[in-house]
SEKOLPA-799228 format. One record per residue: residue number from 0; x, z, y negated of N, C-alpha, C in turn; residue in one letter. Coordinates in nm, 2 decimals. Example, Ala and Ser with C-alpha at 12.3 -4.5 7.8 and 13.67 -1.06 7.14 Angstrom:
REM SEKOLPA-799228
0;1.32;0.78;0.57;1.23;0.78;0.45;1.32;0.78;0.33;a .
1;1.28;0.71;0.22;1.37;0.71;0.11;1.29;0.79;0.00;s .
//
This chain:
REM SEKOLPA-799228
0;8.19;7.87;-6.59;8.11;8.00;-6.59;8.16;8.10;-6.69;m .
1;8.29;8.11;-6.70;8.35;8.21;-6.79;8.32;8.16;-6.94;i .
2;8.33;8.03;-6.96;8.31;7.97;-7.09;8.16;7.99;-7.13;a .
3;8.07;7.98;-7.04;7.93;8.00;-7.07;7.90;8.15;-7.10;s .
4;7.97;8.24;-7.03;7.95;8.38;-7.06;8.00;8.41;-7.20;i .
5;8.12;8.36;-7.23;8.18;8.38;-7.36;8.09;8.33;-7.47;s .
6;8.03;8.21;-7.45;7.95;8.15;-7.55;7.82;8.23;-7.57;l .
7;7.76;8.28;-7.46;7.64;8.36;-7.47;7.67;8.49;-7.54;l .
8;7.79;8.55;-7.51;7.83;8.68;-7.57;7.85;8.66;-7.72;r .
9;7.91;8.54;-7.76;7.93;8.51;-7.90;7.79;8.49;-7.97;s .
10;7.70;8.43;-7.91;7.57;8.41;-7.97;7.49;8.54;-7.99;i .
11;7.50;8.63;-7.89;7.42;8.75;-7.89;7.49;8.85;-7.98;v .
12;7.62;8.88;-7.96;7.69;8.98;-8.02;7.78;8.94;-8.14;f .
13;7.78;8.81;-8.17;7.86;8.76;-8.28;8.00;8.72;-8.24;g .
14;8.07;8.65;-8.33;8.21;8.61;-8.29;8.31;8.72;-8.28;p .
15;8.42;8.70;-8.22;8.52;8.81;-8.21;8.57;8.85;-8.34;p .
16;8.58;8.98;-8.36;8.62;9.04;-8.49;8.51;9.07;-8.58;g .
17;8.39;9.01;-8.56;8.27;9.04;-8.64;8.15;9.06;-8.55;n .
18;8.16;9.15;-8.46;8.06;9.18;-8.36;7.93;9.24;-8.42;t .
19;7.82;9.21;-8.35;7.69;9.27;-8.39;7.66;9.39;-8.30;k .
20;7.75;9.43;-8.22;7.73;9.53;-8.12;7.67;9.66;-8.18;a .
21;7.72;9.71;-8.29;7.68;9.83;-8.35;7.53;9.82;-8.40;a .
22;7.50;9.70;-8.47;7.37;9.68;-8.52;7.27;9.67;-8.40;l .
23;7.31;9.59;-8.29;7.22;9.58;-8.18;7.20;9.71;-8.11;i .
24;7.30;9.79;-8.10;7.29;9.93;-8.04;7.19;10.01;-8.12;f .
25;7.20;10.01;-8.25;7.11;10.08;-8.34;6.96;10.03;-8.32;f .
26;6.94;9.90;-8.32;6.81;9.85;-8.30;6.75;9.88;-8.17;l .
27;6.83;9.86;-8.06;6.78;9.89;-7.93;6.75;10.04;-7.91;v .
28;6.83;10.13;-7.96;6.81;10.27;-7.95;6.68;10.31;-8.02;t .
29;6.66;10.26;-8.14;6.55;10.30;-8.22;6.42;10.24;-8.16;v .
30;6.42;10.11;-8.13;6.30;10.04;-8.09;6.26;10.07;-7.94;v .
31;6.36;10.08;-7.85;6.33;10.09;-7.71;6.33;10.23;-7.66;l .
32;6.39;10.32;-7.74;6.39;10.47;-7.70;6.33;10.56;-7.80;w .
33;6.37;10.55;-7.92;6.32;10.64;-8.02;6.17;10.63;-8.05;g .
34;6.12;10.51;-8.07;5.98;10.49;-8.10;5.89;10.52;-7.98;y .
35;5.92;10.48;-7.86;5.84;10.52;-7.74;5.84;10.67;-7.72;p .
36;5.95;10.74;-7.74;5.95;10.88;-7.73;5.86;10.94;-7.83;m .
37;5.86;10.89;-7.95;5.78;10.94;-8.06;5.63;10.92;-8.03;y .
38;5.59;10.80;-7.98;5.45;10.77;-7.96;5.40;10.83;-7.84;l .
39;5.48;10.86;-7.73;5.43;10.91;-7.61;5.44;11.06;-7.60;i .
40;5.56;11.12;-7.64;5.58;11.26;-7.63;5.55;11.34;-7.75;k .
41;5.56;11.28;-7.87;5.56;11.36;-7.99;5.42;11.35;-8.06;c .
42;5.38;11.23;-8.10;5.26;11.20;-8.18;5.14;11.26;-8.12;l .
43;5.11;11.24;-7.99;4.98;11.30;-7.94;4.96;11.45;-7.94;p .
44;5.07;11.52;-7.93;5.07;11.67;-7.92;5.09;11.74;-8.05;v .
45;5.14;11.67;-8.15;5.17;11.73;-8.28;5.10;11.68;-8.40;t .
46;5.01;11.58;-8.38;4.95;11.51;-8.50;4.86;11.61;-8.57;w .
47;4.78;11.69;-8.50;4.68;11.78;-8.57;4.75;11.88;-8.65;n .
48;4.86;11.93;-8.60;4.93;12.04;-8.67;5.03;12.00;-8.77;e .
49;5.09;11.88;-8.76;5.20;11.83;-8.84;5.17;11.69;-8.90;l .
50;5.05;11.68;-8.96;5.01;11.55;-9.01;5.09;11.51;-9.13;q .
51;5.13;11.60;-9.21;5.21;11.57;-9.33;5.34;11.52;-9.29;i .
52;5.40;11.58;-9.19;5.54;11.54;-9.14;5.53;11.40;-9.08;y .
53;5.42;11.37;-9.01;5.41;11.24;-8.95;5.39;11.13;-9.05;h .
54;5.31;11.16;-9.15;5.29;11.06;-9.26;5.43;11.03;-9.33;v .
55;5.50;11.14;-9.36;5.63;11.13;-9.42;5.73;11.05;-9.33;l .
56;5.72;11.08;-9.20;5.81;11.01;-9.10;5.78;10.86;-9.10;f .
57;5.65;10.82;-9.09;5.61;10.68;-9.09;5.65;10.61;-9.22;l .
58;5.62;10.67;-9.33;5.65;10.61;-9.46;5.80;10.59;-9.47;c .
59;5.88;10.69;-9.43;6.03;10.68;-9.44;6.08;10.57;-9.35;t .
60;6.01;10.55;-9.23;6.05;10.44;-9.14;6.04;10.31;-9.21;n .
61;5.92;10.29;-9.28;5.90;10.16;-9.34;6.01;10.13;-9.45;v .
62;6.04;10.24;-9.53;6.15;10.22;-9.63;6.28;10.19;-9.56;i .
63;6.31;10.26;-9.45;6.44;10.24;-9.38;6.45;10.10;-9.34;m .
64;6.35;10.04;-9.28;6.36;9.90;-9.23;6.37;9.80;-9.35;w .
65;6.30;9.83;-9.46;6.32;9.74;-9.57;6.46;9.75;-9.63;i .
66;6.52;9.87;-9.64;6.65;9.88;-9.69;6.75;9.82;-9.59;c .
67;6.73;9.83;-9.46;6.82;9.77;-9.36;6.82;9.62;-9.37;l .
68;6.70;9.57;-9.39;6.69;9.42;-9.40;6.76;9.37;-9.52;y .
69;6.74;9.43;-9.63;6.81;9.39;-9.75;6.96;9.41;-9.75;h .
70;7.00;9.52;-9.69;7.15;9.55;-9.67;7.21;9.44;-9.59;s .
71;7.14;9.39;-9.49;7.20;9.29;-9.39;7.19;9.15;-9.45;n .
72;7.08;9.12;-9.52;7.06;8.98;-9.56;7.11;8.94;-9.70;s .
73;7.12;9.04;-9.79;7.16;9.01;-9.92;7.31;8.98;-9.93;i .
74;7.35;8.88;-10.01;7.49;8.85;-10.04;7.55;8.97;-10.10;d .
75;7.65;9.04;-10.04;7.70;9.16;-10.10;7.78;9.13;-10.23;p .
76;7.81;9.01;-10.26;7.89;8.98;-10.38;8.01;8.89;-10.35;g .
77;7.99;8.80;-10.26;8.10;8.71;-10.22;8.15;8.63;-10.34;f .
78;8.28;8.63;-10.36;8.34;8.55;-10.47;8.35;8.40;-10.43;l .
79;8.33;8.31;-10.53;8.35;8.17;-10.50;8.49;8.14;-10.46;p .
80;8.51;8.04;-10.37;8.64;8.01;-10.32;8.69;7.88;-10.39;r .
81;8.82;7.86;-10.39;8.88;7.74;-10.44;8.84;7.71;-10.59;n .
82;8.86;7.81;-10.67;8.82;7.79;-10.81;8.93;7.74;-10.89;i .
83;8.91;7.67;-11.00;9.02;7.62;-11.08;9.11;7.73;-11.14;p .
84;9.05;7.85;-11.17;9.13;7.96;-11.23;9.24;8.00;-11.14;e .
85;9.23;7.99;-11.01;9.33;8.02;-10.92;9.46;7.93;-10.94;y .
86;9.43;7.80;-10.94;9.55;7.71;-10.97;9.61;7.73;-11.10;d .
87;9.53;7.76;-11.20;9.58;7.79;-11.34;9.66;7.91;-11.34;l .
88;9.62;8.02;-11.26;9.70;8.14;-11.26;9.83;8.12;-11.19;a .
89;9.83;8.04;-11.08;9.96;8.01;-11.01;10.06;7.94;-11.11;i .
90;10.01;7.84;-11.19;10.09;7.77;-11.28;10.15;7.86;-11.39;k .
91;10.08;7.97;-11.42;10.12;8.05;-11.53;10.20;8.17;-11.49;q .
92;10.23;8.18;-11.36;10.30;8.30;-11.31;10.44;8.30;-11.37;v .
93;10.51;8.18;-11.37;10.64;8.18;-11.42;10.65;8.22;-11.57;a .
94;10.54;8.21;-11.64;10.54;8.24;-11.79;10.48;8.38;-11.81;h .
95;10.47;8.45;-11.71;10.41;8.59;-11.73;10.51;8.68;-11.78;f .
96;10.49;8.73;-11.90;10.60;8.81;-11.97;10.60;8.95;-11.91;d .
97;10.48;9.00;-11.86;10.47;9.14;-11.81;10.55;9.16;-11.68;e .
98;10.62;9.05;-11.62;10.70;9.08;-11.51;10.81;9.18;-11.54;w .
99;10.86;9.18;-11.66;10.97;9.27;-11.70;10.92;9.42;-11.70;k .
100;10.79;9.44;-11.72;10.73;9.57;-11.72;10.68;9.62;-11.58;q .
101;10.71;9.54;-11.48;10.68;9.58;-11.34;10.54;9.54;-11.30;g .
102;10.47;9.47;-11.38;10.34;9.42;-11.34;10.34;9.29;-11.26;q .
103;10.26;9.28;-11.16;10.26;9.16;-11.07;10.13;9.09;-11.09;n .
104;10.12;8.97;-11.15;10.00;8.90;-11.16;9.94;8.85;-11.03;p .
105;10.02;8.84;-10.93;9.98;8.79;-10.80;9.89;8.89;-10.72;l .
106;9.89;9.01;-10.77;9.80;9.11;-10.70;9.65;9.08;-10.72;t .
107;9.62;9.00;-10.83;9.48;8.97;-10.86;9.44;8.84;-10.79;r .
108;9.53;8.78;-10.72;9.50;8.65;-10.65;9.48;8.67;-10.50;l .
109;9.38;8.60;-10.45;9.36;8.60;-10.30;9.40;8.46;-10.26;c .
110;9.50;8.45;-10.18;9.55;8.32;-10.13;9.47;8.26;-10.02;h .
111;9.39;8.35;-9.95;9.30;8.30;-9.85;9.18;8.23;-9.91;t .
112;9.12;8.30;-10.00;9.00;8.24;-10.07;9.04;8.15;-10.18;c .
113;9.16;8.16;-10.23;9.21;8.08;-10.34;9.12;8.11;-10.46;r .
114;9.11;8.24;-10.49;9.03;8.29;-10.61;9.10;8.40;-10.68;t .
115;9.05;8.43;-10.80;9.11;8.54;-10.88;9.01;8.66;-10.86;v .
116;9.07;8.77;-10.81;8.99;8.89;-10.79;8.97;8.97;-10.91;k .
117;8.84;9.01;-10.95;8.82;9.10;-11.06;8.85;9.24;-11.02;p .
118;8.83;9.34;-11.11;8.85;9.48;-11.08;8.76;9.52;-10.96;l .
119;8.82;9.59;-10.87;8.76;9.65;-10.75;8.71;9.55;-10.65;r .
120;8.75;9.43;-10.66;8.72;9.33;-10.56;8.83;9.34;-10.45;a .
121;8.79;9.30;-10.33;8.89;9.30;-10.22;8.85;9.20;-10.12;k .
122;8.95;9.15;-10.04;8.92;9.06;-9.94;8.88;9.13;-9.81;h .
123;8.77;9.10;-9.75;8.72;9.16;-9.63;8.78;9.09;-9.51;c .
124;8.86;9.15;-9.43;8.92;9.08;-9.32;8.82;9.05;-9.21;r .
125;8.70;9.11;-9.21;8.60;9.08;-9.11;8.52;8.96;-9.15;v .
126;8.47;8.96;-9.27;8.40;8.84;-9.32;8.49;8.73;-9.36;c .
127;8.62;8.76;-9.39;8.71;8.66;-9.44;8.67;8.61;-9.57;n .
128;8.61;8.69;-9.66;8.57;8.66;-9.79;8.61;8.77;-9.89;r .
129;8.63;8.73;-10.01;8.65;8.83;-10.11;8.51;8.88;-10.16;c .
130;8.50;9.01;-10.18;8.37;9.07;-10.22;8.38;9.14;-10.35;v .
131;8.29;9.12;-10.44;8.29;9.18;-10.57;8.26;9.33;-10.55;k .
132;8.34;9.42;-10.61;8.33;9.56;-10.59;8.31;9.60;-10.45;e .
133;8.40;9.55;-10.36;8.40;9.58;-10.22;8.41;9.73;-10.19;f .
134;8.32;9.78;-10.11;8.32;9.92;-10.07;8.38;9.93;-9.93;d .
135;8.31;9.87;-9.83;8.36;9.86;-9.69;8.27;9.77;-9.61;h .
136;8.32;9.73;-9.50;8.24;9.65;-9.41;8.17;9.74;-9.31;h .
137;8.04;9.74;-9.31;7.96;9.83;-9.22;7.91;9.76;-9.10;c .
138;7.95;9.80;-8.98;7.91;9.73;-8.86;7.76;9.75;-8.83;p .
139;7.70;9.86;-8.88;7.56;9.89;-8.85;7.47;9.80;-8.93;y .
140;7.51;9.74;-9.04;7.43;9.64;-9.11;7.48;9.50;-9.09;i .
141;7.60;9.49;-9.02;7.66;9.37;-8.99;7.68;9.29;-9.12;h .
142;7.73;9.36;-9.22;7.76;9.30;-9.35;7.85;9.39;-9.43;n .
143;7.91;9.33;-9.54;7.99;9.41;-9.63;7.89;9.49;-9.72;c .
144;7.94;9.60;-9.77;7.88;9.67;-9.88;7.95;9.64;-10.01;v .
145;7.87;9.58;-10.09;7.93;9.53;-10.22;7.84;9.55;-10.34;g .
146;7.86;9.47;-10.44;7.79;9.49;-10.57;7.64;9.48;-10.56;y .
147;7.60;9.38;-10.48;7.46;9.35;-10.48;7.37;9.42;-10.38;y .
148;7.43;9.48;-10.28;7.35;9.55;-10.17;7.39;9.69;-10.15;n .
149;7.47;9.75;-10.24;7.51;9.89;-10.22;7.40;9.99;-10.24;r .
150;7.31;9.95;-10.33;7.19;10.04;-10.36;7.10;10.05;-10.23;v .
151;7.08;9.93;-10.17;7.00;9.93;-10.05;7.07;10.00;-9.94;y .
152;7.20;9.99;-9.93;7.28;10.06;-9.82;7.27;10.21;-9.84;f .
153;7.28;10.26;-9.96;7.27;10.40;-9.99;7.13;10.45;-9.96;l .
154;7.03;10.38;-9.99;6.90;10.42;-9.96;6.87;10.42;-9.81;a .
155;6.93;10.32;-9.74;6.92;10.32;-9.60;6.98;10.44;-9.53;f .
156;7.09;10.49;-9.58;7.16;10.61;-9.53;7.07;10.73;-9.56;l .
157;7.02;10.74;-9.68;6.94;10.86;-9.71;6.81;10.86;-9.63;c .
158;6.75;10.75;-9.61;6.63;10.75;-9.52;6.66;10.79;-9.38;t .
159;6.78;10.76;-9.33;6.82;10.80;-9.20;6.84;10.95;-9.19;l .
160;6.89;11.01;-9.30;6.91;11.15;-9.30;6.77;11.22;-9.29;v .
161;6.67;11.17;-9.37;6.54;11.23;-9.37;6.48;11.22;-9.23;v .
162;6.49;11.10;-9.17;6.43;11.08;-9.04;6.50;11.17;-8.93;l .
163;6.63;11.19;-8.94;6.70;11.28;-8.85;6.65;11.42;-8.86;i .
164;6.63;11.47;-8.99;6.58;11.60;-9.01;6.44;11.62;-8.96;a .
165;6.35;11.52;-8.98;6.21;11.54;-8.93;6.21;11.53;-8.78;i .
166;6.29;11.44;-8.72;6.30;11.44;-8.57;6.35;11.57;-8.51;s .
167;6.45;11.63;-8.57;6.49;11.76;-8.52;6.38;11.86;-8.53;n .
168;6.30;11.86;-8.64;6.19;11.96;-8.65;6.09;11.93;-8.54;y .
169;6.06;11.80;-8.52;5.96;11.77;-8.41;6.01;11.82;-8.28;f .
170;6.13;11.80;-8.25;6.18;11.85;-8.12;6.17;12.01;-8.11;m .
171;6.21;12.07;-8.22;6.20;12.22;-8.22;6.06;12.26;-8.20;y .
172;5.96;12.20;-8.27;5.82;12.24;-8.26;5.77;12.22;-8.12;y .
173;5.80;12.11;-8.06;5.75;12.08;-7.92;5.80;12.18;-7.82;i .
174;5.93;12.21;-7.83;5.99;12.30;-7.73;5.94;12.44;-7.74;v .
175;5.92;12.49;-7.86;5.89;12.63;-7.88;5.74;12.66;-7.90;y .
176;5.66;12.56;-7.93;5.52;12.58;-7.95;5.42;12.50;-7.87;y .
177;5.47;12.38;-7.82;5.38;12.30;-7.74;5.41;12.31;-7.60;v .
178;5.54;12.29;-7.56;5.58;12.30;-7.42;5.63;12.44;-7.40;q .
179;5.54;12.54;-7.41;5.59;12.68;-7.40;5.63;12.71;-7.25;s .
180;5.58;12.64;-7.15;5.62;12.66;-7.02;5.77;12.64;-6.99;d .
181;5.83;12.56;-7.09;5.98;12.54;-7.08;6.05;12.67;-7.10;w .
182;5.99;12.77;-7.16;6.06;12.89;-7.18;6.04;12.99;-7.06;l .
183;5.98;12.95;-6.96;5.96;13.03;-6.84;6.08;13.00;-6.74;t .
184;6.08;13.08;-6.63;6.18;13.06;-6.53;6.17;12.92;-6.47;v .
185;6.05;12.88;-6.45;6.03;12.75;-6.39;6.09;12.63;-6.47;i .
186;6.08;12.65;-6.60;6.14;12.54;-6.68;6.27;12.56;-6.73;g .
187;6.35;12.65;-6.67;6.48;12.68;-6.72;6.57;12.56;-6.72;t .
188;6.57;12.49;-6.61;6.66;12.37;-6.61;6.62;12.26;-6.71;c .
189;6.49;12.24;-6.73;6.45;12.15;-6.83;6.48;12.19;-6.96;q .
190;6.47;12.32;-6.99;6.50;12.37;-7.12;6.65;12.36;-7.15;l .
191;6.73;12.39;-7.05;6.87;12.38;-7.07;6.92;12.24;-7.10;a .
192;6.86;12.15;-7.03;6.90;12.01;-7.06;6.85;11.97;-7.20;f .
193;6.73;12.00;-7.23;6.67;11.96;-7.36;6.74;12.03;-7.47;f .
194;6.79;12.16;-7.45;6.86;12.23;-7.55;7.00;12.16;-7.58;s .
195;7.06;12.11;-7.48;7.18;12.04;-7.49;7.16;11.92;-7.58;v .
196;7.05;11.85;-7.55;7.02;11.73;-7.63;6.99;11.76;-7.77;m .
197;6.92;11.87;-7.80;6.90;11.91;-7.93;7.03;11.95;-8.00;i .
198;7.11;12.02;-7.93;7.24;12.06;-7.99;7.32;11.94;-8.03;a .
199;7.32;11.84;-7.94;7.40;11.72;-7.97;7.35;11.64;-8.09;v .
200;7.21;11.63;-8.10;7.15;11.56;-8.21;7.17;11.64;-8.34;v .
201;7.16;11.77;-8.33;7.18;11.86;-8.45;7.32;11.85;-8.50;f .
202;7.42;11.85;-8.40;7.56;11.84;-8.44;7.59;11.71;-8.51;f .
203;7.53;11.60;-8.45;7.55;11.47;-8.51;7.49;11.46;-8.65;m .
204;7.38;11.53;-8.67;7.31;11.52;-8.80;7.36;11.60;-8.91;s .
205;7.44;11.71;-8.87;7.50;11.79;-8.98;7.65;11.78;-8.99;v .
206;7.70;11.70;-8.90;7.85;11.68;-8.91;7.89;11.63;-9.04;r .
207;7.98;11.69;-9.11;8.01;11.66;-9.25;8.16;11.61;-9.26;f .
208;8.17;11.49;-9.31;8.30;11.44;-9.35;8.40;11.43;-9.23;c .
209;8.35;11.39;-9.12;8.44;11.38;-9.00;8.43;11.24;-8.94;t .
210;8.37;11.14;-9.02;8.37;11.01;-8.97;8.24;10.94;-9.03;g .
211;8.26;10.82;-9.09;8.15;10.76;-9.16;8.05;10.70;-9.06;k .
212;8.08;10.70;-8.93;7.98;10.64;-8.84;7.86;10.73;-8.82;s .
213;7.87;10.86;-8.86;7.75;10.94;-8.85;7.67;10.94;-8.97;f .
214;7.54;10.94;-8.96;7.45;10.91;-9.07;7.46;11.01;-9.18;r .
215;7.45;11.14;-9.15;7.46;11.23;-9.26;7.59;11.23;-9.33;v .
216;7.70;11.22;-9.26;7.83;11.21;-9.31;7.84;11.09;-9.40;s .
217;7.79;10.98;-9.36;7.80;10.86;-9.44;7.72;10.87;-9.57;a .
218;7.60;10.93;-9.56;7.52;10.95;-9.68;7.58;11.04;-9.78;a .
219;7.64;11.15;-9.73;7.71;11.25;-9.82;7.83;11.18;-9.88;i .
220;7.91;11.11;-9.80;8.02;11.05;-9.85;7.99;10.94;-9.96;f .
221;7.89;10.86;-9.94;7.85;10.76;-10.03;7.79;10.82;-10.16;n .
222;7.71;10.92;-10.15;7.66;10.99;-10.26;7.78;11.05;-10.35;l .
223;7.88;11.10;-10.28;7.99;11.16;-10.35;8.07;11.05;-10.43;m .
224;8.09;10.94;-10.37;8.17;10.83;-10.44;8.09;10.77;-10.55;i .
225;7.95;10.78;-10.54;7.87;10.73;-10.65;7.88;10.82;-10.77;v .
226;7.88;10.96;-10.74;7.89;11.05;-10.84;8.02;11.04;-10.92;v .
227;8.14;11.02;-10.85;8.27;11.01;-10.91;8.30;10.86;-10.95;i .
228;8.20;10.77;-10.93;8.21;10.63;-10.98;8.33;10.56;-10.92;n .
229;8.35;10.57;-10.79;8.45;10.48;-10.73;8.39;10.42;-10.61;v .
230;8.47;10.34;-10.54;8.42;10.27;-10.42;8.51;10.32;-10.30;i .
231;8.46;10.30;-10.18;8.53;10.36;-10.06;8.67;10.30;-10.05;t .
232;8.69;10.18;-10.08;8.82;10.12;-10.07;8.92;10.19;-10.17;y .
233;8.87;10.21;-10.29;8.96;10.27;-10.39;8.98;10.42;-10.35;v .
234;8.87;10.48;-10.31;8.88;10.63;-10.27;8.98;10.65;-10.16;f .
235;8.98;10.56;-10.06;9.06;10.58;-9.94;9.20;10.54;-9.96;d .
236;9.23;10.44;-10.04;9.36;10.38;-10.04;9.44;10.40;-10.18;y .
237;9.36;10.44;-10.28;9.43;10.45;-10.41;9.41;10.59;-10.48;h .
238;9.29;10.65;-10.46;9.26;10.77;-10.54;9.33;10.89;-10.50;i .
239;9.33;10.93;-10.37;9.39;11.05;-10.33;9.52;11.02;-10.25;l .
240;9.62;11.08;-10.29;9.75;11.07;-10.22;9.82;11.20;-10.21;e .
241;9.84;11.25;-10.10;9.91;11.38;-10.08;10.06;11.35;-10.06;m .
242;10.14;11.41;-10.15;10.29;11.40;-10.13;10.34;11.54;-10.10;e .
243;10.35;11.57;-9.97;10.38;11.71;-9.94;10.26;11.79;-9.96;g .
244;10.27;11.89;-10.06;10.15;11.97;-10.10;10.11;11.93;-10.24;w .
245;10.15;11.82;-10.29;10.12;11.78;-10.43;10.02;11.67;-10.43;v .
246;9.92;11.68;-10.51;9.82;11.57;-10.54;9.86;11.51;-10.67;l .
247;9.88;11.38;-10.67;9.92;11.31;-10.79;9.81;11.32;-10.90;r .
248;9.85;11.36;-11.02;9.76;11.38;-11.13;9.70;11.25;-11.18;k .
249;9.77;11.14;-11.16;9.72;11.01;-11.21;9.61;10.95;-11.13;d .
250;9.56;11.02;-11.03;9.45;10.97;-10.95;9.32;11.03;-11.00;y .
251;9.26;11.13;-10.93;9.13;11.19;-10.99;9.16;11.33;-11.03;i .
252;9.18;11.35;-11.16;9.21;11.49;-11.21;9.09;11.58;-11.18;p .
253;8.97;11.53;-11.17;8.85;11.62;-11.14;8.86;11.68;-11.01;a .
254;8.94;11.63;-10.92;8.95;11.68;-10.78;9.08;11.77;-10.77;l .
255;9.15;11.79;-10.88;9.27;11.88;-10.87;9.26;11.98;-10.99;a .
256;9.25;12.10;-10.96;9.23;12.21;-11.05;9.36;12.28;-11.07;i .
257;9.41;12.28;-11.20;9.54;12.35;-11.23;9.51;12.50;-11.25;q .
258;9.56;12.58;-11.16;9.53;12.73;-11.17;9.66;12.80;-11.21;t .
259;9.65;12.93;-11.23;9.77;13.00;-11.27;9.87;13.02;-11.16;g .
260;9.82;12.99;-11.03;9.91;13.00;-10.92;9.96;12.87;-10.87;w .
261;9.91;12.76;-10.93;9.96;12.63;-10.89;9.85;12.53;-10.90;g .
262;9.86;12.42;-10.83;9.76;12.31;-10.83;9.67;12.33;-10.71;l .
263;9.54;12.35;-10.73;9.45;12.36;-10.62;9.40;12.21;-10.59;l .
264;9.45;12.16;-10.49;9.42;12.02;-10.45;9.31;12.01;-10.35;a .
265;9.20;11.95;-10.38;9.10;11.93;-10.29;9.11;11.78;-10.23;i .
266;9.17;11.77;-10.11;9.19;11.65;-10.05;9.08;11.60;-9.97;h .
267;9.01;11.50;-10.01;8.89;11.46;-9.94;8.90;11.31;-9.91;v .
268;8.88;11.27;-9.78;8.86;11.13;-9.75;8.74;11.12;-9.65;n .
269;8.73;11.01;-9.59;8.61;10.98;-9.50;8.62;11.06;-9.37;s .
270;8.73;11.12;-9.34;8.75;11.18;-9.21;8.78;11.33;-9.21;r .
271;8.83;11.38;-9.32;8.87;11.52;-9.33;8.85;11.58;-9.47;v .
272;8.82;11.70;-9.48;8.82;11.78;-9.60;8.92;11.89;-9.59;v .
273;9.01;11.90;-9.68;9.11;12.01;-9.68;9.14;12.05;-9.82;s .
274;9.16;12.18;-9.83;9.20;12.24;-9.96;9.33;12.30;-9.95;v .
275;9.42;12.27;-10.05;9.56;12.32;-10.04;9.60;12.37;-10.18;a .
276;9.67;12.48;-10.18;9.72;12.53;-10.31;9.86;12.51;-10.32;l .
277;9.90;12.43;-10.42;10.04;12.39;-10.43;10.11;12.46;-10.54;s .
278;10.23;12.50;-10.51;10.31;12.57;-10.61;10.39;12.47;-10.69;a .
279;10.38;12.34;-10.65;10.46;12.24;-10.72;10.39;12.19;-10.85;g .
280;10.45;12.09;-10.91;10.39;12.04;-11.03;10.32;11.91;-11.00;r .
281;10.23;11.87;-11.09;10.16;11.74;-11.08;10.26;11.63;-11.11;c .
282;10.24;11.52;-11.03;10.33;11.41;-11.05;10.24;11.30;-11.12;l .
283;10.31;11.20;-11.18;10.24;11.09;-11.23;10.21;11.10;-11.38;g .
284;10.16;10.99;-11.43;10.13;10.99;-11.57;9.98;10.98;-11.60;g .
285;9.94;10.90;-11.70;9.80;10.89;-11.74;9.74;10.76;-11.70;d .
286;9.77;10.70;-11.59;9.72;10.57;-11.55;9.57;10.59;-11.52;q .
287;9.49;10.49;-11.56;9.35;10.50;-11.55;9.30;10.45;-11.42;s .
288;9.17;10.48;-11.39;9.11;10.42;-11.27;9.10;10.27;-11.27;l .
289;9.08;10.22;-11.39;9.07;10.07;-11.39;9.20;10.00;-11.36;a .
290;9.31;10.07;-11.39;9.44;10.01;-11.36;9.48;10.03;-11.21;e .
291;9.43;10.13;-11.14;9.47;10.15;-11.00;9.36;10.11;-10.91;i .
292;9.24;10.07;-10.97;9.12;10.05;-10.88;9.11;9.91;-10.83;g .
293;9.22;9.83;-10.84;9.21;9.70;-10.78;9.33;9.68;-10.68;v .
294;9.30;9.61;-10.58;9.40;9.59;-10.48;9.44;9.44;-10.46;g .
//
């Protein structure tokens, strides 16, 4: 009985360590709760007044599903395994002259996939594959975000931001213009409950840089790393490093402004944004992103 339950769970939610729970939660929430609420509570009472918003909402939904499908189904850039170059690189390690300069040729090799990793490639511990220009593994698309699907992933996030904004406006319009009885004493309890729900949705939709699981935060974060031309893995683990109050200069100089009072370090990652003014000096040399952008 226990074995049957485990097998059924594996089929529905995926194998351990690579669960589909987040994707299934998103699909169930949107299809079984979001769309019925829209068709029953929103569309009939607001169509005449907000036709443009409804058309935009429906078109954006179509684009969202297309982007989600491609983000989930497209090969993100899995590198081939067991390639001859790996064996050749292993044989040449002993003759690698740059050992004396502190360079390690083994950092470019993945011993699990038995492949040579190019710049910005990384082994995903969830998919157990090396991915070209690996960004991160997203449970909401049940796939890695890499070289071939990152555009669809970014478009998916942006469409979600638009849908959240339109949904918030629909809720506001219904409460204050359609269901005006909610503003009376009789509907105080209903209004209080609905206001809490609006506050929760609004908070989740505008929460900024406090966790990539929220749609707006994810969209802003990914747009930011596109602008500075890095990937999430590089950004999180190589680009920004606070040493006390000092931000190393050899990471992203654009995020550190040398002022007359010291170094204005803007420390940004996927969970927190903080600004610190350091009286210390910049550390490091002139190492380029290409040199530090591989793991």
